LUMLUMDREN-839293 format. One record per residue: z, y, x of N, C-alpha, C in turn; residue in three letters. Coordinates in pm, whole numbers. Layout:
BEGIN
R    n_z    n_y    n_x   ca_z   ca_y   ca_x    c_z    c_y    c_x res
R      Z      Y      X      Z      Y      X      Z      Y      X ALA
...
// end
This chain:
BEGIN
R    n_z    n_y    n_x   ca_z   ca_y   ca_x    c_z    c_y    c_x res
R     -6   3683    650     30   3566    730    -40   3575    864 MET
R     38   3550    970    -20   3548   1103     58   3450   1190 LYS
R    -14   3362   1261     54   3261   1341    -38   3206   1448 LEU
R     21   3137   1545    -56   3061   1643     -9   2917   1638 THR
R   -104   2824   1654    -75   2682   1642   -169   2603   1732 VAL
R   -126   2487   1776   -212   2401   1858   -316   2332   1772 LEU
R   -440   2328   1821   -549   2264   1746   -516   2119   1715 GLN
R   -459   2046   1811   -430   1903   1790   -328   1881   1679 GLU
R   -224   1965   1675   -122   1953   1570   -182   1983   1433 SER
R   -264   2087   1429   -324   2126   1301   -422   2021   1251 LEU
R   -503   1967   1342   -600   1865   1301   -531   1741   1247 GLN
R   -425   1698   1313   -351   1580   1270   -294   1600   1129 LYS
R   -238   1719   1105   -183   1749    972   -293   1756    867 ALA
R   -406   1814    904   -517   1824    810   -574   1687    775 LEU
R   -576   1596    872   -625   1461    845   -544   1395    736 ASN
R   -413   1418    737   -326   1361    633   -343   1435    500 THR
R   -335   1568    506   -338   1647    382   -471   1634    308 ALA
R   -582   1626    383   -713   1623    318   -735   1496    236 SER
R   -661   1389    267   -679   1264    192   -634   1276     47 ARG
R   -551   1376     16   -498   1387   -120   -555   1505   -196 PHE
R   -645   1578   -133   -713   1685   -205   -810   1623   -304 ALA
R   -817   1679   -423   -899   1622   -529  -1034   1692   -537 SER
R  -1132   1624   -594  -1265   1684   -611  -1293   1713   -759 THR
R  -1187   1718   -839  -1206   1745   -982  -1264   1885  -1002 ARG
R  -1383   1891  -1060  -1452   2019  -1076  -1376   2112  -1169 ALA
R  -1305   2055  -1269  -1240   2140  -1368  -1116   2210  -1312 GLN
R  -1067   2162  -1196   -952   2226  -1132   -983   2249   -984 LEU
R  -1059   2352   -953  -1103   2375   -815   -987   2387   -715 PRO
R   -872   2438   -759   -759   2458   -669   -712   2325   -609 ILE
R   -735   2213   -679   -692   2082   -629   -778   2034   -512 LEU
R   -890   2098   -490   -973   2066   -374   -931   2143   -250 GLY
R   -822   2219   -264   -774   2304   -154   -650   2246    -86 ASN
R   -624   2297     32   -499   2270    103   -421   2401    109 ILE
R   -295   2395     72   -209   2513     75   -145   2527    213 LEU
R   -161   2642    275    -91   2676    399     27   2766    362 PHE
R    147   2726    398    266   2807    371    340   2827    503 ALA
R    332   2948    559    394   2978    688    536   3030    668 ALA
R    631   2966    737    771   3007    735    809   3058    873 HIS
R    936   3074    901    980   3136   1026    934   3061   1151 LYS
R    950   2928   1151    920   2851   1273    820   2738   1250 THR
R    766   2728   1129    673   2619   1103    577   2653    990 ASN
R    482   2562    971    384   2577    862    382   2447    783 VAL
R    381   2459    651    363   2343    565    218   2340    515 HIS
R    155   2224    529     22   2202    472     39   2108    354 LEU
R     -2   2152    236     22   2075    113   -109   2049     38 CYS
R   -118   1931    -23   -232   1899   -108   -185   1805   -217 SER
R   -262   1799   -325   -226   1711   -437   -347   1679   -523 THR
R   -343   1559   -584   -443   1524   -686   -375   1508   -821 ASN
R   -253   1561   -832   -166   1560   -949    -96   1425   -971 LEU
R   -142   1321   -903    -72   1193   -910      8   1170   -782 GLU
R    -52   1205   -669     14   1194   -539      0   1327   -467 ILE
R    107   1371   -404    100   1494   -326    160   1471   -188 SER
R    123   1557    -93    176   1546     42    206   1685     96 VAL
R    313   1693    175    346   1815    246    374   1776    391 ALA
R    296   1833    483    311   1802    625    358   1928    699 VAL
R    465   1914    774    521   2028    848    480   2020    995 GLN
R    430   2130   1049    398   2137   1192    460   2262   1253 ILE
R    494   2253   1379    551   2368   1448    446   2474   1476 GLY
R    487   2599   1470    395   2711   1494    475   2834   1534 ALA
R    409   2926   1603    469   3055   1633    426   3152   1523 LYS
R    518   3181   1433    484   3259   1314    526   3405   1334 VAL
R    429   3495   1332    457   3638   1342    478   3700   1204 GLU
R    407   3645   1107    418   3699    971    407   3585    872 LYS
R    506   3571    785    505   3463    686    402   3492    577 GLU
R    365   3384    504    271   3402    395    210   3271    348 GLY
R    122   3279    248     59   3160    191    -88   3187    162 LYS
R   -166   3080    167   -305   3085    122   -350   2941     99 ILE
R   -442   2924      4   -501   2791    -15   -650   2801     19 SER
R   -697   2701     97   -838   2703    142   -901   2566    115 VAL
R  -1033   2561    100  -1100   2433     71  -1071   2328    177 PRO
R  -1027   2210    133   -986   2103    224  -1100   2059    315 ALA
R  -1219   2039    259  -1331   1990    339  -1370   2090    447 ARG
R  -1378   2217    410  -1421   2321    504  -1323   2334    620 VAL
R  -1196   2349    589  -1098   2372    695  -1081   2247    783 ILE
R  -1090   2129    723  -1075   2005    800  -1190   1986    899 SER
R  -1314   2006    851  -1430   1990    939  -1434   2097   1046 GLU
R  -1394   2215   1009  -1394   2327   1104  -1298   2302   1220 LEU
R  -1173   2271   1187  -1070   2251   1290  -1101   2128   1375 VAL
R  -1158   2025   1314  -1190   1903   1389  -1290   1928   1500 ALA
R  -1374   2031   1484  -1477   2059   1584  -1439   2169   1682 ASN
R  -1317   2219   1672  -1271   2321   1766  -1215   2255   1893 LEU
R  -1219   2325   2005  -1162   2269   2128  -1010   2257   2118 PRO
R   -953   2168   2200   -808   2148   2200   -742   2266   2271 LYS
R   -713   2366   2193   -659   2491   2248   -567   2554   2144 ASP
R   -511   2667   2178   -427   2740   2083   -515   2818   1986 THR
R   -484   2807   1858   -559   2879   1754   -473   2991   1697 LEU
R   -538   3103   1671   -470   3214   1602   -522   3219   1459 THR
R   -430   3215   1364   -469   3217   1222   -407   3342   1158 ILE
R   -493   3417   1091   -447   3539   1025   -506   3544    885 GLU
R   -424   3584    789   -469   3589    649   -463   3732    600 VAL
R   -574   3778    544   -581   3908    478   -636   3886    339 GLU
R   -560   3928    241   -595   3903    101   -620   3754     80 LYS
R   -741   3712     48   -768   3569     27   -871   3518    127 GLU
R   -857   3565    250   -944   3520    358   -859   3473    477 GLN
R   -895   3358    532   -827   3305    650   -920   3322    770 MET
R   -871   3394    870   -949   3414    992   -889   3327   1103 LYS
R   -974   3247   1166   -931   3156   1272  -1001   3196   1401 ILE
R   -922   3215   1506   -978   3255   1635   -925   3167   1747 ASN
R  -1015   3137   1841   -976   3075   1967  -1074   3127   2072 SER
R  -1064   3082   2194  -1151   3133   2300  -1299   3112   2266 LYS
R  -1370   3223   2251  -1513   3215   2226  -1551   3174   2084 GLY
R  -1453   3174   1993  -1482   3128   1857  -1409   3214   1755 PHE
R  -1478   3244   1646  -1416   3318   1537  -1479   3275   1405 SER
R  -1395   3253   1305  -1448   3210   1175  -1363   3266   1062 SER
R  -1426   3284    949  -1355   3330    829  -1377   3230    717 THR
R  -1267   3183    661  -1273   3086    551  -1223   3155    424 VAL
R  -1305   3149    320  -1265   3209    192  -1167   3119    121 LEU
R  -1054   3176     78   -950   3099     12   -933   3137   -134 GLY
R   -823   3089   -191   -792   3118   -332   -646   3161   -343 MET
R   -613   3219   -454   -477   3267   -479   -378   3151   -469 ASP
R   -283   3156   -375   -189   3045   -359    -95   3026   -477 PRO
R    -81   3128   -560     10   3116   -674    -43   3018   -779 SER
R   -173   2986   -772   -232   2889   -865   -210   2745   -821 ASP
R   -162   2727   -697   -144   2592   -644    -21   2528   -707 PHE
R    -32   2400   -751     83   2334   -815    203   2327   -720 PRO
R    322   2339   -775    444   2328   -694    470   2180   -664 LYS
R    486   2149   -536    513   2011   -496    629   2009   -398 ILE
R    705   1899   -393    818   1891   -300    771   1895   -155 PRO
R    841   1974    -72    807   1981     70    924   1938    158 SER
R   1033   1894     94   1149   1845    169   1218   1738     86 SER
R   1311   1667    150   1382   1560     82   1530   1571    115 ILE
R   1615   1542     18   1759   1546     38   1806   1407     83 ASP
R   1832   1394    213   1868   1263    267   1999   1210    210 LYS
R   2086   1302    167   2216   1260    110   2197   1191    -26 ASP
R   2086   1221    -93   2058   1161   -223   1951   1053   -213 LYS
R   1917   1016    -89   1805    923    -68   1852    791    -11 SER
R   1765    694    -23   1788    561     35   1703    549    161 LEU
R   1767    523    274   1695    510    399   1659    365    429 GLY
R   1532    343    465   1484    208    497   1405    216    628 VAL
R   1430    126    724   1348    126    846   1200    115    810 PRO
R   1117    202    867    976    207    831    908     72    848 LYS
R    928      8    963    859   -118    990    899   -225    889 SER
R   1025   -224    847   1072   -324    751   1004   -307    615 GLN
R    995   -182    568    934   -157    438    783   -179    443 LEU
R    718   -131    548    573   -146    559    534   -293    569 VAL
R    610   -371    647    582   -515    658    599   -585    523 ASP
R    706   -548    451    731   -608    320    619   -574    221 ALA
R    575   -450    223    466   -408    133    337   -483    163 LEU
R    312   -511    292    190   -582    329    186   -723    271 SER
R    304   -777    234    309   -912    179    300   -917     27 GLN
R    299   -800    -37    289   -799   -184    175   -714   -237 VAL
R    139   -608   -167     50   -508   -224    -88   -564   -258 ILE
R   -133   -665   -183   -266   -722   -208   -274   -795   -341 PHE
R   -157   -831   -399   -156   -904   -526   -156   -810   -647 ALA
R   -147   -679   -623   -150   -584   -734   -289   -581   -797 ALA
R   -294   -551   -925   -420   -553   -999   -508   -433   -967 SER
R   -638   -450   -985   -733   -339   -974   -786   -301  -1112 VAL
R   -733   -365  -1215   -778   -342  -1352   -701   -226  -1413 ASP
R   -768   -113  -1432   -702      8  -1482   -664     -1  -1630 GLU
R   -708   -106  -1699   -670   -117  -1840   -523   -152  -1857 THR
R   -461   -204  -1751   -315   -228  -1751   -258   -156  -1629 ARG
R   -241    -24  -1640   -201     57  -1524    -75      9  -1455 PRO
R     22    -43  -1530    149    -81  -1468    131   -194  -1367 VAL
R     27   -277  -1386      4   -388  -1292    -72   -344  -1167 LEU
R   -120   -219  -1165   -190   -170  -1045    -92   -120   -940 THR
R     37   -123   -973    138    -76   -879    228   -189   -831 GLY
R    332   -150   -758    431   -244   -706    565   -213   -771 VAL
R    630   -316   -821    761   -303   -883    869   -300   -775 LEU
R    954   -197   -778   1070   -186   -690   1194   -217   -773 PHE
R   1270   -317   -730   1395   -351   -797   1509   -330   -698 ILE
R   1589   -226   -723   1703   -198   -636   1827   -268   -691 LEU
R   1886   -349   -607   2010   -417   -640   2111   -383   -532 GLU
R   2235   -417   -551   2338   -386   -453   2305   -451   -318 SER
R   2271   -368   -221   2245   -417    -87   2106   -473    -63 GLY
R   2016   -462   -160   1882   -520   -140   1776   -448   -222 SER
R   1651   -468   -180   1535   -417   -251   1436   -531   -266 LEU
R   1392   -556   -390   1291   -659   -415   1161   -591   -456 THR
R   1051   -632   -392    919   -580   -424    838   -689   -493 LEU
R    770   -653   -601    691   -751   -678    556   -690   -713 VAL
R    451   -770   -699    317   -728   -742    246   -846   -805 ALA
R    170   -820   -912     94   -927   -977    -29   -869  -1045 THR
R   -135   -950  -1051   -254   -911  -1126   -278  -1005  -1244 ASP
R   -177  -1088  -1275   -189  -1183  -1384   -240  -1319  -1341 GLY
R   -298  -1327  -1221   -349  -1453  -1168   -268  -1502  -1048 PHE
R   -194  -1410   -988   -109  -1443   -874      7  -1343   -872 ARG
R    109  -1378   -795    227  -1293   -789    289  -1303   -651 LEU
R    328  -1189   -595    398  -1186   -467    534  -1122   -487 SER
R    634  -1181   -423    770  -1127   -432    834  -1130   -292 GLN
R    885  -1015   -250    949  -1005   -119   1081   -930   -134 LYS
R   1187   -984    -75   1319   -923    -83   1363   -881     56 LYS
R   1415   -758     68   1466   -710    195   1608   -657    176 ILE
R   1691   -679    277   1829   -630    273   1832   -485    318 ASP
R   1904   -402    241   1914   -259    273   2059   -214    255 ILE
R   2116   -162    360   2252   -109    350   2253     15    262 LYS
R   2349     21    175   2363    139     90   2285    135    -39 GLY
R   2204     31    -59   2126     22   -183   2218     -4   -301 ALA
R   2195     69   -408   2274     51   -531   2186    -10   -639 LYS
R   2249    -92   -724   2172   -165   -823   2138    -85   -947 GLY
R   2059   -149  -1033   2029    -91  -1163   1906     -4  -1170 GLY
R   1822     -6  -1067   1702     79  -1068   1578     -8  -1061 VAL
R   1485     17  -1154   1355    -49  -1153   1247     56  -1172 LYS
R   1156     66  -1078   1045    161  -1089    917     93  -1043 ILE
R    804    144  -1091    673     93  -1048    597    209   -984 VAL
R    550    185   -860    482    289   -783    336    251   -758 LEU
R    245    349   -763    103    320   -736     84    267   -594 PRO
R     -6    170   -579    -26    111   -447    -89    209   -349 LYS
R   -157    313   -398   -220    408   -308   -117    480   -222 LEU
R    -11    530   -286     91    601   -208    165    505   -116 VAL
R    183    381   -158    253    283    -74    168    246     47 LEU
R     37    241     29    -52    213    142    -46    324    246 SER
R    -21    446    200    -15    561    290    108    558    380 GLU
R    214    490    338    338    489    416    314    436    558 LEU
R    227    337    570    199    280    700    109    367    786 GLY
R     39    461    725    -56    545    799     10    667    861 ARG
R    127    704    807    197    821    861    267    783    991 VAL
R    237    857   1096    295    826   1227    435    884   1238 GLU
R    534    796   1241    673    840   1259    757    721   1303 THR
R    857    749   1384    948    644   1429   1079    646   1350 ASP
R   1090    739   1256   1214    752   1180   1214    658   1060 THR
R   1329    649    994   1337    571    870   1255    640    761 ASP
R   1217    561    661   1157    617    540   1269    643    441 ILE
R   1274    764    386   1376    797    287   1311    805    150 TYR
R   1373    738     54   1322    735    -83   1420    807   -176 LEU
R   1369    908   -245   1449    982   -342   1379    976   -477 GLU
R   1454    952   -582   1397    944   -716   1430   1070   -795 LEU
R   1329   1126   -858   1347   1237   -950   1313   1186  -1089 ASN
R   1414   1133  -1158   1391   1070  -1288   1343   1171  -1392 GLN
R   1388   1295  -1381   1348   1398  -1476   1198   1423  -1471 LYS
R   1145   1433  -1348   1002   1457  -1330    922   1326  -1322 GLU
R    994   1214  -1328    932   1080  -1315    853   1070  -1186 LYS
R    923   1103  -1076    860   1104   -945    943   1025   -844 GLN
R    874    972   -745    939    915   -627    895    998   -508 ALA
R    993   1036   -424    964   1122   -309    999   1044   -183 ILE
R    902   1033    -93    922    963     34    925   1065    147 PHE
R   1029   1059    230   1036   1143    349   1011   1059    473 GLY
R    910   1098    551    874   1026    674    863   1127    787 LEU
R    973   1156    854    970   1255    961    931   1391    907 GLY
R    818   1445    954    771   1577    911    679   1572    790 ASP
R    667   1454    729    578   1438    614    657   1398    489 THR
R    623   1460    377    684   1426    248    573   1384    152 VAL
R    581   1260    104    485   1209      5    554   1200   -130 LEU
R    488   1248   -232    543   1243   -367    446   1173   -459 THR
R    497   1083   -542    411   1008   -633    472   1003   -773 SER
R    387   1005   -870    434    982  -1006    469    835  -1020 ARG
R    562    804  -1109    595    666  -1140    497    614  -1243 LEU
R    460    488  -1231    373    427  -1333    459    386  -1450 LEU
R    415    424  -1570    492    394  -1690    439    269  -1758 GLU
R    526    204  -1833    488     82  -1903    587    -29  -1875 GLY
R    584   -131  -1957    675   -244  -1942    618   -344  -1843 GLU
R    690   -366  -1733    644   -464  -1635    674   -604  -1687 TYR
R    583   -699  -1671    604   -834  -1727    732   -899  -1671 PRO
R    792   -986  -1751    909  -1061  -1707    860  -1173  -1616 ASP
R    837  -1138  -1490    775  -1230  -1396    861  -1352  -1364 PHE
R    992  -1338  -1376   1081  -1449  -1340   1060  -1570  -1430 GLU
R   1008  -1547  -1550    985  -1658  -1644    877  -1753  -1594 LYS
R    782  -1702  -1517    671  -1788  -1477    694  -1857  -1342 ILE
R    804  -1823  -1274    833  -1888  -1146    888  -2028  -1173 ILE
R    818  -2134  -1132    865  -2270  -1160   1004  -2295  -1099 PRO
R   1087  -2362  -1177   1224  -2392  -1131   1227  -2518  -1045 LYS
R   1127  -2604  -1060   1123  -2727   -980    977  -2767   -957 LYS
R    957  -2856   -861    823  -2901   -831    822  -3052   -812 SER
R    707  -3115   -836    693  -3259   -821    642  -3296   -681 GLU
R    565  -3205   -621    503  -3235   -491    529  -3118   -397 ILE
R    576  -3148   -275    592  -3046   -171    502  -3085    -53 GLN
R    424  -2989     -8    327  -3014     99    350  -2914    212 VAL
R    361  -2967    335    379  -2882    453    256  -2896    543 PHE
R    194  -2781    578     72  -2783    659     78  -2675    767 LEU
R     -5  -2692    868    -25  -2588    968   -104  -2474    903 ASP
R    -52  -2352    914   -116  -2239    847   -259  -2216    896 LYS
R   -278  -2215   1026   -411  -2185   1080   -513  -2292   1043 ASP
R   -469  -2419   1041   -560  -2528   1004   -602  -2515    857 GLU
R   -506  -2481    771   -539  -2464    629   -630  -2343    609 LEU
R   -602  -2235    681   -684  -2115    669   -828  -2143    712 LEU
R   -844  -2218    821   -978  -2254    868  -1051  -2337    762 ARG
R   -981  -2432    701  -1041  -2517    598  -1084  -2436    476 ALA
R  -1001  -2339    437  -1033  -2254    322  -1154  -2167    353 VAL
R  -1161  -2114    475  -1275  -2030    513  -1406  -2110    516 LYS
R  -1397  -2232    565  -1516  -2318    565  -1562  -2345    422 LEU
R  -1467  -2377    335  -1500  -2406    195  -1556  -2283    124 ALA
R  -1508  -2164    166  -1550  -2041     99  -1700  -2014    113 SER
R  -1761  -2068    217  -1906  -2050    237  -1982  -2098    114 VAL
R  -1933  -2207     54  -1998  -2264    -65  -1928  -2219   -194 PHE
R  -1797  -2191   -184  -1722  -2150   -303  -1772  -2016   -358 ALA
R  -1822  -1931   -271  -1870  -1799   -317  -1983  -1811   -417 ARG
R  -2054  -1923   -416  -2163  -1945   -511  -2120  -2037   -625 GLU
R  -1989  -2065   -631  -1938  -2154   -736  -1807  -2099   -793 ALA
R  -1814  -1972   -837  -1700  -1905   -901  -1578  -1897   -811 ALA
R  -1599  -1899   -680  -1490  -1887   -581  -1392  -2004   -581 ASN
R  -1432  -2117   -639  -1339  -2229   -657  -1336  -2321   -534 ILE
R  -1215  -2346   -485  -1193  -2452   -386  -1092  -2550   -445 VAL
R  -1110  -2678   -411  -1020  -2781   -462   -930  -2832   -350 LYS
R   -804  -2854   -384   -709  -2915   -293   -670  -3052   -349 LEU
R   -695  -3156   -272   -659  -3291   -315   -551  -3345   -221 LYS
R   -436  -3383   -280   -322  -3432   -203   -341  -3581   -178 ILE
R   -356  -3617    -51   -371  -3757    -14   -241  -3810     47 LEU
R   -245  -3924    115   -122  -3985    167    -55  -3899    273 LYS
R   -129  -3855    371    -71  -3772    477   -164  -3658    516 ASP
R   -241  -3611    419   -332  -3498    442   -370  -3432    311 SER
R   -434  -3318    323   -486  -3246    207   -636  -3225    230 VAL
R   -716  -3265    133   -860  -3244    141   -895  -3112     74 LYS
R   -955  -3022    150   -997  -2892     98  -1148  -2895     83 VAL
R  -1197  -2874    -38  -1341  -2889    -61  -1396  -2783   -154 SER
R  -1527  -2763   -143  -1599  -2674   -234  -1741  -2724   -245 ALA
R  -1804  -2697   -359  -1940  -2746   -381  -2022  -2642   -455 GLU
R  -2143  -2619   -405  -2234  -2527   -471  -2360  -2604   -508 SER
R  -2405  -2585   -632  -2525  -2654   -677  -2650  -2607   -606 GLY
R  -2645  -2488   -544  -2765  -2433   -481  -2766  -2442   -329 SER
R  -2646  -2454   -266  -2646  -2451   -120  -2576  -2567    -51 SER
R  -2502  -2652   -123  -2441  -2768    -60  -2292  -2778    -83 GLY
R  -2224  -2851      5  -2081  -2874    -13  -2011  -2881    122 SER
R  -1879  -2875    116  -1797  -2877    238  -1663  -2942    206 GLN
R  -1612  -3025    294  -1477  -3076    278  -1412  -3092    416 GLU
R  -1284  -3059    420  -1206  -3068    543  -1074  -3135    512 THR
R  -1033  -3229    596   -902  -3291    581   -804  -3224    677 ASN
R   -694  -3175    621   -590  -3109    700   -466  -3197    700 VAL
R   -419  -3231    819   -297  -3313    830   -182  -3243    759 ASP
R   -101  -3322    687      8  -3263    611    125  -3360    598 ALA
R    242  -3303    575    359  -3383    541    379  -3369    391 LYS
R    376  -3483    321    384  -3482    174    519  -3538    131 ILE
R    583  -3467     39    710  -3515    -17    701  -3518   -169 GLU
R    743  -3633   -229    750  -3646   -375    614  -3659   -440 GLY
R    616  -3692   -568    497  -3692   -651    394  -3799   -619 GLY
R    299  -3814   -709    191  -3912   -692     82  -3855   -603 ALA
R     17  -3943   -525    -93  -3900   -441   -219  -3885   -526 ARG
R   -325  -3834   -464   -451  -3806   -531   -439  -3701   -641 ASP
R   -337  -3617   -629   -321  -3501   -718   -421  -3395   -673 PHE
R   -501  -3343   -768   -603  -3244   -733   -586  -3118   -816 GLU
R   -595  -3003   -748   -579  -2875   -816   -677  -2776   -754 ILE
R   -725  -2681   -834   -828  -2587   -787   -775  -2444   -791 ALA
R   -818  -2364   -691   -776  -2224   -682   -893  -2136   -642 PHE
R   -877  -2007   -667   -970  -1907   -615   -945  -1896   -464 ASN
R  -1047  -1919   -384  -1028  -1923   -238   -977  -1790   -183 TYR
R  -1017  -1678   -246   -973  -1547   -197   -821  -1534   -205 ARG
R   -762  -1588   -313   -617  -1580   -329   -546  -1660   -220 PHE
R   -599  -1778   -190   -540  -1860    -84   -551  -1789     51 LEU
R   -668  -1733     77   -693  -1669    206   -603  -1548    226 GLU
R   -589  -1466    122   -507  -1346    136   -359  -1381    155 GLU
R   -313  -1485     87   -174  -1526    109   -154  -1576    251 PHE
R   -242  -1662    298   -228  -1720    431   -231  -1612    539 LEU
R   -305  -1506    515   -310  -1396    612   -184  -1310    608 ASN
R   -102  -1327    504     16  -1242    488    142  -1299    550 SER
R    143  -1427    584    266  -1488    634    272  -1484    786 ILE
R    395  -1482    837    417  -1467    981    431  -1600   1052 LYS
R    483  -1702    983    513  -1830   1048    388  -1913   1076 GLY
R    409  -2026   1143    298  -2115   1179    274  -2223   1075 GLU
R    366  -2237    981    355  -2343    880    357  -2283    741 GLU
R    297  -2352    646    299  -2308    507    347  -2424    420 VAL
R    421  -2389    316    470  -2489    221    405  -2462     86 LYS
R    349  -2568     26    289  -2557   -107    364  -2651   -201 MET
R    394  -2603   -320    465  -2686   -419    388  -2686   -550 GLU
R    371  -2806   -605    297  -2822   -730    374  -2907   -829 PHE
R    351  -2882   -959    411  -2965  -1063    302  -3026  -1150 SER
R    214  -2940  -1206    104  -2987  -1289    -22  -2908  -1254 GLN
R   -139  -2964  -1289   -265  -2900  -1252   -288  -2768  -1327 VAL
R   -213  -2745  -1435   -231  -2620  -1509   -112  -2525  -1491 ASP
R    -24  -2555  -1396     91  -2470  -1367     72  -2403  -1231 LYS
R    132  -2284  -1213    110  -2213  -1086    160  -2291   -965 PRO
R     87  -2279   -856    133  -2334   -729    226  -2234   -663 GLY
R    329  -2283   -597    425  -2197   -528    396  -2208   -378 VAL
R    373  -2095   -314    336  -2091   -173    441  -2010    -96 PHE
R    495  -2068     10    599  -2000     87    580  -2023    236 THR
R    648  -1939    312    659  -1954    457    798  -2015    481 ASP
R    805  -2140    530    935  -2205    550   1031  -2127    639 PRO
R    979  -2036    721   1067  -1959    809   1113  -1829    745 THR
R   1068  -1801    621   1103  -1675    554   1138  -1701    408 ASP
R   1266  -1722    382   1310  -1754    246   1305  -1633    153 SER
R   1277  -1514    206   1276  -1394    123   1138  -1366     62 SER
R   1041  -1453     93    903  -1429     49    854  -1544    -38 TYR
R    799  -1510   -155    750  -1610   -250    616  -1564   -305 LEU
R    522  -1659   -316    390  -1626   -369    348  -1734   -469 HIS
R    298  -1691   -584    246  -1782   -686     97  -1760   -704 LEU
R     24  -1869   -726   -118  -1858   -760   -146  -1949   -880 ILE
R   -209  -1890   -983   -247  -1971  -1099   -369  -2055  -1064 MET
R   -370  -2180  -1106   -486  -2266  -1077   -605  -2230  -1165 PRO
R   -722  -2275  -1121   -844  -2256  -1198   -873  -2384  -1272 VAL
R   -906  -2373  -1399   -939  -2492  -1477  -1082  -2536  -1444 LYS
R  -1095  -2660  -1399  -1226  -2712  -1362  -1267  -2823  -1459 VAL
R  -1385  -2810  -1516  -1434  -2911  -1610  -1476  -3036  -1535 GLN
R  -1451  -3148  -1597  -1490  -3275  -1537  -1390  -3326  -1439 GLY
// end
């Protein structure tokens, strides 16, 4: 293998590829990045066996070939080189890198031991989604996914493909986010759960093109194409909960508030809530909502937020984990928030009145006394 490539292009690709190299001692090859030189480009590939990435960069290739080299070594090395043209040559299992006034040899490993991963995507068999649309939608649900590995299926995001639309759902058992987006060409009957790690990466890849999603049901994989980058992830297995059962069909009280005012009140209450199991109380008054928290060791806080109240009895009080309220409020785009309640032990429904495609549920906290 022999080629020349720009340092900036190589460093950018290495920054992406190195994030998926594994440090598992029992499989040293997973700590490597595979270089595969073709006629007019080079693919840089890495994998941790759950998520893999292949990044294509342009290069002047004199001789095709492959080699795998340690991700940490090659990434740190290239990052410290000047922004110039680099010459890369491979002999046996050694990579030699040269630029003006610099020469280095990196010891590699047999590329045939590197796992086979997808490096391209078939757009004819894929679903195309505008990147900004999908990334924005994911930002409104991904924070509600669980961090508890004992129920792996809840650590991901549920994708429900229906005719002309895609619904995203995430829950950790205490809250639930649901976002629906319209997609031309979407066909129904597909439900998959994807790890949030690979979904978080979609926003980090720099591209102005659509994101293409291809499913490989045989290998139980989802393949994302983003310009010159291909991300592949295993599907999470397991039965996703029937979340629609817990979405309240009606509410007794509807409350409309200014989002920023409510967020400020929650943040003030959180100063004391952090020492009291994260609990903040919302009390529905005649034309306002009292947001309060109390700590036995540091004091208390209460803020009245002006509100428009519809239906139900006043002086209704319900308690929530302040972090859940804060994360939801940070996820909505509009200036107003709508809260709906039925009973103190039933989930509250939180929405953005300007976005009917977004729904969030939070389970209340049971407070003694």
